[in-house]
C-alpha positions in Angstrom: 10.4 74.4 9.3 14.1 74.9 10.2 13.8 72.7 13.3 11.9 69.8 11.8 14.7 67.3 12.0 15.3 68.1 15.7 11.6 67.9 16.5 11.4 64.6 14.6 14.3 63.1 16.6 12.6 63.9 19.8 9.2 62.7 18.7 10.6 59.4 17.4 12.1 58.6 20.8 8.8 59.6 22.5 6.6 57.6 20.2 8.6 54.4 20.6 9.3 54.5 24.3 6.1 56.0 25.8 3.6 53.3 24.9 1.8 51.4 27.6 -0.4 48.3 27.8 -0.2 45.0 26.1 0.0 44.9 22.3 -1.9 42.7 19.9 1.3 40.8 18.9 1.6 39.1 22.2 4.2 36.6 23.4 3.6 34.3 20.5 4.2 36.8 17.7 5.3 35.2 14.4 5.6 37.2 11.3 3.6 35.6 8.4 6.3 36.9 6.1 9.5 35.1 5.3 11.0 38.6 5.0 12.6 38.2 8.5 15.0 35.8 6.8 18.2 36.8 5.2 18.4 37.1 1.5 20.4 33.8 1.4 17.8 31.9 3.4 15.0 33.4 1.3 16.7 32.2 -1.9 17.2 28.8 -0.3 13.5 28.6 0.7 12.5 29.4 -2.8 14.8 26.7 -4.3 13.7 24.0 -1.8 10.0 24.7 -1.8 9.5 26.0 -5.3 7.9 29.2 -3.9 7.6 32.0 -6.4 7.9 35.7 -5.7 4.9 37.9 -6.7 5.2 41.5 -7.4 3.4 44.0 -5.2 -0.1 44.8 -6.4 0.7 48.5 -6.7 4.1 50.0 -7.2 4.7 53.7 -7.3 8.4 53.6 -6.5 9.3 54.5 -10.1 7.3 57.7 -10.2 8.4 59.5 -13.4 7.6 62.8 -11.8 10.0 62.2 -8.9 12.7 61.2 -11.3 12.2 64.3 -13.4 12.3 66.5 -10.3 15.7 65.2 -9.2 17.1 65.1 -12.7 18.1 68.7 -12.6 20.3 68.1 -9.5 21.4 64.5 -9.6 23.2 63.0 -6.6 26.0 60.6 -7.6 25.4 58.0 -4.8 21.7 57.7 -5.5 20.8 54.9 -7.8 17.9 55.2 -10.2 14.8 53.4 -9.0 13.9 50.1 -10.6 10.6 49.3 -12.1 9.2 46.2 -10.5 5.8 46.2 -12.1 3.9 48.2 -14.7 2.3 51.6 -13.8 -1.3 51.3 -12.7 -3.9 51.7 -15.4 -5.1 55.3 -15.9 -8.2 56.4 -14.0 -11.6 55.7 -15.5 -13.7 58.9 -14.9 -16.6 58.4 -12.6 -19.2 61.1 -13.1 -20.2 62.7 -9.8 -18.4 60.1 -7.7 -15.1 61.8 -6.8 -13.2 59.9 -4.1 -12.4 62.0 -1.1 -9.6 61.3 1.4 -9.0 63.3 4.5 -5.5 64.0 5.9 -5.6 64.6 9.7 -2.5 66.3 10.9 -1.4 68.9 13.5 -1.4 71.9 11.2 -1.3 74.3 14.1 -0.1 74.1 17.7 3.1 72.7 19.2 3.5 70.1 16.5 2.6 72.1 13.4 6.1 71.7 11.9 5.6 68.0 11.7 2.0 68.4 10.6 2.8 70.7 7.7 5.6 68.4 6.6 3.1 65.6 6.4 0.8 67.8 4.3 3.7 68.8 2.0 4.6 65.1 1.5 1.0 64.3 0.7 0.7 67.1 -1.8 3.9 65.9 -3.4 2.3 62.4 -3.8 -0.7 64.0 -5.4 1.6 65.8 -7.9 3.2 62.5 -8.7 0.3 60.1 -8.9 -2.9 62.0 -8.3 -5.9 62.0 -10.6 -9.0 64.1 -11.4 -11.3 61.7 -9.4 -9.3 62.0 -6.2 -9.6 64.9 -3.7 -7.4 65.3 -0.6 -9.1 67.1 2.3 -6.6 68.4 4.9 -8.0 68.8 8.4 -6.2 70.3 11.4 -6.1 68.1 14.6 -4.2 70.9 16.5 -2.2 68.0 18.0 -4.8 67.1 20.5 -7.4 64.2 20.8 -10.2 66.8 21.0 -8.9 68.5 17.8 -8.6 65.1 16.1 -12.3 64.3 17.0 -13.4 67.6 15.5 -11.3 67.1 12.4 -12.6 63.5 11.9 -16.3 64.6 12.3 -15.9 67.4 9.7 -14.1 65.0 7.4 -16.8 62.4 7.7 -19.5 65.0 7.2 -17.7 66.2 4.1 -17.9 62.7 2.6 -14.4 61.4 3.2 -14.1 57.7 2.1 -10.7 57.2 3.9 -8.8 59.0 6.6 -5.0 59.3 6.6 -3.6 60.1 10.1 -3.8 61.3 12.7 -0.2 61.2 14.1 -0.5 60.6 17.8 -1.9 57.4 19.3 -4.3 59.3 21.7 -5.8 61.0 18.7 -6.2 57.7 16.8 -8.1 56.3 19.8 -10.2 59.4 20.0 -11.5 59.3 16.4 -12.2 55.6 16.2 -15.8 55.8 17.5 -16.5 58.4 14.9 -14.9 56.6 12.0 -16.3 53.2 12.9 -19.9 54.5 13.1 -19.4 56.0 9.6 -17.6 52.9 8.3 -14.6 55.0 7.2 -11.3 53.2 7.5 -8.2 54.9 9.0 -4.6 54.6 8.0 -2.8 56.3 10.9 0.8 57.5 11.1 1.3 56.3 14.7 3.8 53.8 15.9 1.7 52.6 18.8 0.6 49.1 17.9 -2.0 49.1 20.7 -4.4 51.3 18.7 -4.4 49.1 15.6 -7.5 47.0 14.8 -9.6 46.1 11.8 -10.8 49.6 11.4 -7.6 51.5 12.0 -4.4 50.5 10.2 -1.1 51.6 11.7 1.5 52.7 9.1 4.3 53.8 11.5 7.6 52.0 11.7 7.0 49.1 14.1 9.9 47.3 15.8 8.6 43.7 15.7 10.0 42.9 12.2 13.0 45.1 12.8 14.1 42.8 15.7 13.3 39.6 13.8 15.1 40.7 10.7 18.4 41.8 12.2 18.4 38.9 14.7 17.9 36.3 11.9 20.7 38.0 9.9 23.1 38.0 12.8 22.4 34.3 13.5 23.1 33.5 9.8 26.5 35.2 10.2 27.4 33.2 13.3 26.3 35.6 16.0 23.9 33.1 17.6 24.5 33.9 21.3 22.5 37.1 21.7 22.3 39.1 24.9 19.7 41.8 25.7 20.3 45.0 27.5 17.1 47.0 27.5 15.1 49.5 29.5 11.9 48.6 31.3 8.6 49.5 29.6 6.5 48.2 26.8 9.1 48.7 24.1 11.8 46.8 26.0 9.3 44.1 26.9 8.2 43.7 23.2 11.9 43.5 22.1 12.5 40.8 24.7 9.4 38.8 23.6 10.2 39.0 19.9 13.9 38.3 20.4 13.1 35.3 22.5 10.7 34.0 19.8 13.2 34.4 17.1 16.0 32.7 19.0 13.7 29.9 20.0 12.8 29.3 16.4 16.5 29.0 15.8 17.0 26.4 18.6 18.5 28.8 21.2 17.5 31.4 23.8 18.6 34.8 25.1 22.2 34.3 26.3 22.1 37.0 29.0 19.7 39.8 29.8 19.2 42.9 31.9 16.0 44.8 31.8 16.9 47.9 33.7 14.7 50.6 35.3 14.6 53.7 33.1 15.2 55.7 36.3 18.3 53.9 37.3 21.0 56.2 38.6 23.9 53.8 38.0 23.5 52.6 34.4 27.2 52.5 33.9 27.5 50.2 36.9 24.8 47.9 35.6 26.5 47.7 32.2 29.9 47.0 33.9 28.3 44.0 35.7 26.5 42.9 32.5 29.8 42.9 30.5 31.7 41.3 33.4 34.2 44.1 33.4 35.7 43.5 36.8 36.6 39.9 36.1 38.1 40.7 32.7 39.9 43.7 34.1 41.5 41.5 36.8 43.2 39.5 34.1 44.2 42.8 32.3 41.6 41.8 29.7 43.7 38.8 28.7 40.5 36.8 29.1 38.2 39.0 27.1 35.6 36.4 26.3 31.9 37.0 27.1 29.1 34.5 27.2 27.5 36.2 24.2 28.7 37.2 20.8 25.9 39.7 20.0 24.2 42.3 22.1 20.7 43.8 21.4 20.4 47.4 22.5 16.9 48.6 21.7 17.6 52.3 22.5 18.4 55.3 20.4 19.6 58.9 20.4 21.8 60.1 23.2 21.1 56.9 25.3 22.8 54.6 22.9 25.7 57.0 22.3 26.3 57.1 26.1 26.1 53.3 26.4 28.4 52.8 23.5 31.0 55.0 25.2 30.9 52.9 28.3 31.2 49.7 26.2 34.4 51.2 24.9 35.6 52.0 28.4 34.8 48.4 29.5 36.8 47.1 26.4 34.0 45.2 24.9 35.4 44.0 21.6 32.9 44.7 18.9 34.7 42.5 16.5 33.7 39.6 18.8 30.4 41.0 20.1 28.2 42.4 17.3 25.9 45.3 18.5 22.3 44.9 17.2 19.6 47.5 17.2 16.2 48.5 15.9 15.1 51.3 13.5 16.0 53.8 16.3 19.5 53.5 14.9 18.5 54.9 11.5 20.3 58.0 12.7 23.2 59.5 10.7 24.6 61.1 13.9 25.6 57.6 15.1 28.3 57.5 12.5 30.4 59.7 14.7 30.4 57.2 17.5 33.5 54.9 17.1 32.0 52.0 19.1 28.9 51.9 16.9 31.0 51.2 13.8 30.2 47.7 12.6 26.8 47.7 14.4 23.8 46.3 12.6 20.1 47.3 12.5 17.1 46.7 10.3 15.1 49.5 8.7 13.6 50.4 5.3 16.1 50.6 2.6 17.2 54.3 2.2 17.8 54.5 -1.5 14.3 55.3 -2.6 13.8 57.6 0.4 16.8 59.7 -0.8 15.0 60.3 -4.1 11.9 61.4 -2.2 13.9 63.7 0.1 15.6 65.3 -2.9 12.3 65.9 -4.6 10.8 67.3 -1.3 13.8 69.6 -0.9 13.6 70.8 -4.5 9.9 71.6 -4.0 9.7 73.0 -0.5 13.3 74.3 0.1 14.0 72.1 3.1 14.7 68.4 4.0 11.6 66.5 5.2 11.5 64.8 8.6 11.8 61.1 8.5 8.2 60.5 9.2 7.1 62.5 6.1 7.6 59.4 3.8 4.6 57.8 5.6 2.3 60.6 4.4 3.7 60.3 0.9 3.1 56.5 0.7 -0.3 56.7 2.4 -1.5 59.4 0.0 0.0 57.6 -3.1 -1.7 54.4 -2.0 -5.0 56.1 -1.6 -4.7 57.9 -4.9 -3.8 54.9 -6.9 -6.5 52.7 -5.3 -8.9 55.4 -6.4 -7.5 55.3 -9.9 -7.8 51.6 -10.2 -11.3 51.4 -8.8 -12.9 52.1 -12.2 -16.6 52.5 -11.9 -16.6 51.2 -8.3 -18.8 53.4 -6.0 -16.6 55.7 -4.0 -17.7 54.1 -0.7 -16.3 50.8 -1.9 -12.9 52.0 -3.0 -11.2 51.3 0.4 -12.6 48.0 1.4 -10.6 45.8 3.7 -10.0 43.4 0.8 -8.3 46.1 -1.2 -6.4 47.7 1.7 -5.2 44.2 2.9 -4.0 42.9 -0.4 -1.7 39.9 0.4 0.6 41.0 -2.5 1.1 44.3 -0.7 2.3 47.6 -2.1 5.7 49.1 -3.0 6.4 52.6 -1.8 9.1 55.0 -0.8 9.9 52.9 2.2 9.8 49.6 0.3 7.2 46.9 0.2 4.5 46.9 2.8 1.1 45.4 3.5 -1.5 45.6 6.2 -2.4 42.7 8.4 -6.0 41.8 9.5 -5.2 43.1 13.0 -4.3 46.5 11.5 -0.5 46.3 11.8 1.8 47.1 8.9 4.5 44.7 7.9 7.5 45.8 5.8 10.3 44.4 3.9 13.4 45.7 5.6 17.1 45.9 4.8 19.9 45.1 7.3 22.2 48.1 7.5 25.6 48.6 9.1 27.0 51.8 10.7 30.4 52.5 9.3 33.0 55.3 9.5 31.8 56.5 6.1 28.1 56.3 6.8 25.3 53.8 7.1 25.5 51.0 4.5 23.0 48.4 3.3 24.6 44.9 3.8 21.5 42.8 3.1 19.0 44.4 0.8 15.3 44.6 1.5 13.1 42.1 -0.4 11.2 43.5 -3.4 8.3 41.0 -3.3 6.4 38.6 -1.2 6.4 34.8 -1.6 3.3 33.6 -3.4 0.5 32.2 -1.2 1.5 34.1 2.0 -1.3 35.9 3.8 -1.3 38.3 6.6 
């Protein structure tokens, strides 16, 4: 597992850029949450409308076992988790009716490092919040659609009441005919929103709310002329649609845009034109004003590092033009890029994840890949729903009503809930890349507003 982080970095880029087809969000996507607002706007909405926050239905953020595990080696900059609601009631034994949940992951093959990390995180969740009436059944997908189908069939035949995973979108598509016919819901770890529906919930980190959250925050801080420089493809198209919708709701529109081919051979030249470098250079950059004061760059990894270097060469003043990004920027290596200092993006708040990572490292001797927290939260959710089911028959523990609680759930990656169309929505923090690291500048919400439904 020495190369897990490297593999994860590659996979994250592949997951979020290789999707094709039209997504269920469409051109008119509007988040039913008010969580895309800034904290200031959220407080104002509560004051004006009298709306009350309600705590998540289930909260396992304050797991005592996790706290005990990290107590032996405390980290000074990691705050203690806060209890937002009472611990769930203890399980009521159900004779002969154990709830079974299958975890479908690539435990062998090219992606086994990721798969075994998912299994490790799931087992850690069982240690923290498991119960006697809950059984986790690991099944190896081998990282292929055919392997996923075989794993799903054996899981269903073994009486699984819920399936966690698989990881890849092709595998999710492959197992749906099997799980639908057996009426077994799926909570997948994919980031491909196209495979979500009423029978398959997508738990991966989706960019819709990320774009809305950071854009609304930027507007609230005066950066209301937002430009878009993005690659062609579904990801870039989705960002364009969401950004346009958010700006329209704020009475404006995209100030300037360039959707460039991913195969372009002169990306620096396109960026030079986009930033009007020649005209500004002719005046020796005395007239350094651009028609936008924020710039959305929905790319990550080496691509954003390269573009930021060219932005520096073209003397784009990041004090005047705020760089905005998605969760692809939740990457500590960006701290070493001077032009990225001061850039904003939206992602789950890292504080609770640090506790999980510490616990994982203490238990397994290595740091978990970023995606491992999904397996922890998915397993914890499944285990606690089983605990709170009481004498409910095992085949009724994971109904759509229970999985789609409008109050949502609070996990390692913050509050989340599933929509009727199978997509996950999350409460996100706005974070800033600085010389000393990535800092939260607008915290993630801890609860939903009463009466909101997905």
